N, C-alpha and C positions, 0 to 999 in steps of 0.2 A: 525254483521254489518261491512261492509268493505267500505273503502274510495276509490272511483273510480278515481278521478282526482289528481294524484300525479306528473304530468309532470310539469316541470318548463317552464315558458313562460316569455319572456322579452317584455313588451309592448312598450319599447322605441327603440327596434332594428328594423332596416330597413329590409324589405323583400328582400331576394336575396343578402344581404350583405355578402361578403366572410369572413369578420371578425367575423360575428355572427355564432357560431358553430351550434346551434340548429335550427334556423329559415330558414337559406338560403340553397338552393339546389345547388348552384354553387360551383365549385371546386376552390381551390387556384390557382391563376395565370390565370384563364379564365375569370376574370372580364372584363367588357367592358370599365371600367373607369381607367384612370391614376390619382392617388391621389398625390397631393403635399401638405405636411403638415409642420407646424412649431412647434418646441418644445422648451420650455424654459429650459435653462441650469441653471447655477448659476449667479446671478446678472443680468446684461444686455445681457449676452451671449445667443445666440439662435442656433438652429440646424434645418436645412431644410431637410426633407426626401421626397424621390420620390419612389413610388411603383406602381406596376401594369403595367409595361412596356410590350408591346407585345413581343412575342418570337423572332421576326425577328430582333430586335434591340440588339446589343451587349452592355451590361451594362458597361463593362470595357472601351470600346472606348468612350461611352457616358460620363462616369465619367471623363475621360482624357480631353474631349472637354469642359466639364463644368468647370473643374479646371483651364484650360487655359483661357477660355473666361471670367469667373467671377472673376479671381484672388483670389481664396479661396482654402482651403484645403478640402478634402473629402475622403470618404472611401466607400467600397462596403461591406454590411453586409448581411449574409445569415440568414434569420429568418425562423423558422419552419412553422409558420402560413402564413406569407405574402410573402415568397419566397425571392428573392434578392431585397434589399432595398438600394438605393443610399442615403448616408448622406453627406450633405455639411455644412460647417461652415457659420453661419450668416443667415440673412433673404434673401434668394434667390428666393422666390416664383414667383415674377413677371418676373424675368430674365429667370427662367426655363420655365415658361409658354410661353413667347415670343420666346424663343429658339426653343421649340418643335413645336409651330405653324409655325414659319418660315421654319422649316425643314420638313413640310409635314403632320403633325398630325392635325386633326380637333379640333376646339375649343370645340365642344360638348362632346368629349371624355375625356377632362381634367377637373378635379375638384380641385379647390384650396381651402384648408381649412386654418383656422388661427384664431387668437384671435382678 
């Protein structure tokens, strides 16, 4: 007697999600959405991350503009799964969203996550 179904399946994973290794068929960096997330650090400190930028945008220039516009510090992190991720200090979700929309990106391509 042999067991046929030994494949792992995540029922809570979104189909086509680039963060999901097994279920999605899309490559890293070719996602159609730009994700803006917030992460809790220690105490009341937070960190805002921006990932999924299209290839035509330079992340270094964008980071420099964010830091100057929002008066916060930030860094560019290279992640093996998500590609280049921009990290900013503080809760900058709404500011990043309005900045990107004012500079020509569509609202439907930007997803803002948070708590």
